[in-house]
N, C-alpha and C positions, 0 to 999 in steps of 0.2 A: 707443635711446641710453639707457643708464644714468647714474647720477651719475657714475662712473668715467669714461666716455669724456668725458662735459662736461667734466670737470675737467682731463682731457687735452687737449682742444680749448683750453680757456681758457688753459693754460700756452703753448700752440704761438701763438696770437693774441696773446697779451702779449709773447713773444718777437720776432715779426714787429713788435711796435709798438715795442719798445726798439730793434730793428733800423733803425728807420724806413722800415718797408715799407708800414706801415699808419699813417693820420693817426687823430686821435682818433676823429673822426666814423666811420671804417671800423672802428675797432676795437670801438667800442660798439654799431654797428650788428650786427657779426657776433657778439658777446658775446650780444645780444638773441635771437639765433637758439638760444642754447644752453638753451632753456626745454624742461622735460618735464613729462610728467605720471606721477604714481605710480599704480597698480591702484585705490588709493581713491578716486582724481578729486581728488588735491592737485596744483596746479600749484607747480612748482620753478623757480627763476631765479638764474643766477650774477650777483652783483653786480660790474659792471665796475671799481670802484675797487680791490678788494681779494680779490676771486674767493670771496667768503663766500656761503653759500647763503641764499637768500630763498625764503620760503614765503606764498602767497597766501590770507588767511585769509577772503577773501571781499569785503573792502573796500579792503584795502591790502597791500603786502607788508613783512613783518616777518622778521627776521635768526631763522633756526632751522636746526639741524643734523640733517641728514635720517639716519634711522635704516637702515643699510645692513646687511642679514645676511649671514652668510655663504652663498655660492652653493649652491645646492641638491645633494645627492649625485644622482647618476644611480642610479635605480632598477635594482637587480639582475634580471635575467630568471630567473624561476623555474623550475627544470628541470620537463620535462613528466612525468618518472619521480616527483619529488617531489610534483607535483600529484595524480598518481594513486595515490600513497600515503595523502596527506591525505583525497582524496575516499573511500577504500578505508577509511581510519580513521573516518572519520564515518560512513559506511555501515553498518560493525560495529559502531560505538557505538550507534546507532539499532536494529540489531536486536537487540542483546543489550537493550536497555532495552525494547522490545515484548515480546521474549519474555517478560522476567523480570515485565512489566505483565500480559501474559496468564497463565502460569503462577502468579503470585501471585493474581490474580484467580481463576482456576481451583480453586487450592487452597484459597482461602478459602469458595467456593461448594461446593466438595465436601465440606469438613470440617464446614461448619453445615448442611448438609442441602439445600442450594438446588439441587445438582447429584447424581443417581445416577450410580453406575458405569458403568450403560447408556447414558445420556447423552454422559458423557465420552467412552467409548470409539466412540460413533457420531461423535462431533464430529470424530476422528481417523480415522475410516474403519476402526477395527479392531472395530466392533460385530458381534453376532451378529444372526441374525434368529430369528423364531419364527412357527409356524403353529398356531393354535388351532382344535378341531374342536369344536361344539356339535351334539349329537344331539337333536333334538326330534321326530323321526320316531317310528314304533310298531315299527321293526324293528333288529336290530344292524348298526353299520358297520363294516366290515372295513378298516382303512386300511394302506397301507405308503407309506414315502417312501423313495425313491430318489435317489441323487447319480449325475448323467450326467456331470460334467467330473470324472472320477477322475485321479489320477495313471496309474493302470495303463491308462487307457483305455476301460475296461469298467465299465457301470453297476453301483452297488453299493447294497446294501438298507442305510440309515441305521437303520430299525427300522420295526417293526410293531406295531399294537394293535387290539383290538377293543373298541367303544364300545357300551354298553347304550342303549337309548332313556332320553333325558332325562339322559345322562352328557355331560360335559364333559370333554377331556382335549386333546393335540396332541404338538406336537414343539418343544422350546425349544433355545436355545444351537446353531444352525444357523448351520454357516460360509457365507459368501457363495458363491454359485456356481449352478449349473442343477441342478435338481430336477425330479421325476417324484412327484407325490402321487396313488396309487391309492387309490378309494373305492368300495366295493360292498357289497350287501346280499345276503343268502340269497334274499330274495324278489323281489328287483329293484324295490323299491319303498322309497324313491325311486330313480330311476335313478342309478347314478352313473357313473363314468369317471375317466378320466386328466387332472391339469391338470399341465402343464408350466409351472414357476414359475422366474423369475430372481430370486433371494434376494439383496439387496444388504445392506451394514451397516445393522443396525437395523431393516429391513423386517420389517413385521409383518400376518401374512395371518389372516384368520377365515374359516372353512366352516361354516356353519350347514345342516344336512339337514333338512328338513320332509318332510310326506307328499309335497308335489306337486314336489319337488325339492332341489339344493342350491345355496345362494346363496356367493358368495364375495365377499370385499371386502379392500383395501388399506389399513391405516392412513395417513391424511393423502393417500388419493385419492379423490375424489369421483366417484361413479357418475352418469354422465348420462342413463340409461336401463334398464329391466328387463333387456335382453338382457347388458348390462355387469355384471349381477350374477349372473345363470344360468350355473354352471361350465361347461354345454355351449358357451354362446356368448360368456362374457367374454374381453375383451382380456388378463385378467390370466393366462389360460391358454391359452399360447401352442401 
C-alpha cells in the first residue's frame, strides 16, 4: 500500500461512517490500519479527524506532508544490436589506444637509439637471419649457403665464399626459411660437412672452425653438452 492507496481507503471509510455503516470506534480502528512505512524506515499514519498525514519521529506523531515523487518510468530494454555496437565501439577505442601507445613508444625508442632497426623488424616477425663464420684453423674454408624452400622447388645457391685462416665472414640478411650450409677444406682438416638450418626472423648462428672440428651455436640458445656444439652432432644441424 502506498500513500495514494491509503488516502483512497480513508475516503471510502469516511463515506461509510457518514452513511451510518460504521461507528466512530469502527472507523477509528479501520483508519489505524492505514499505517505504512517508507523505504527510509519512517512510519506514517492518517489522522482520523481530518485525514492529514502524521509522521512518527521516534517519540510522538507529528503532522507532516509526505514527499511523493512521480512514478518511476519503466526502463527501456536496450536492443541487442545496440549493445553489440557499443561493445564493438569500446573494443575499437581500446585497440586504437593500445596501438597508438605501442606505436608511439616504439617510435620514441627507435628515434632515440633505444631500439635498432633489426630489433624492430624481429619484434614484428620481419627480421632477417645471419650466419657468421670464424676460421681459426690452418686451412682455407670453402663455404656455400643453399636455400631449400624456394618458389621453384629446387635448391638454389644463395652465395659461396672462401675464408682464409684467421678470417671472419659469413652471410647476412638471410630471409627466414630452410637452408643448407656446406663447409669443407682442401685438406679435410678440420672435417667439414653439411648443416641444415631452419632460419627464423632474427636468428643468428655462429660457426667456428678450429683444427679439431667445427663448432656451431645459436644466439640465445644455450648448449647443454659438447655434442650440441659439434656441427656433426648438433641438433641445430638437422
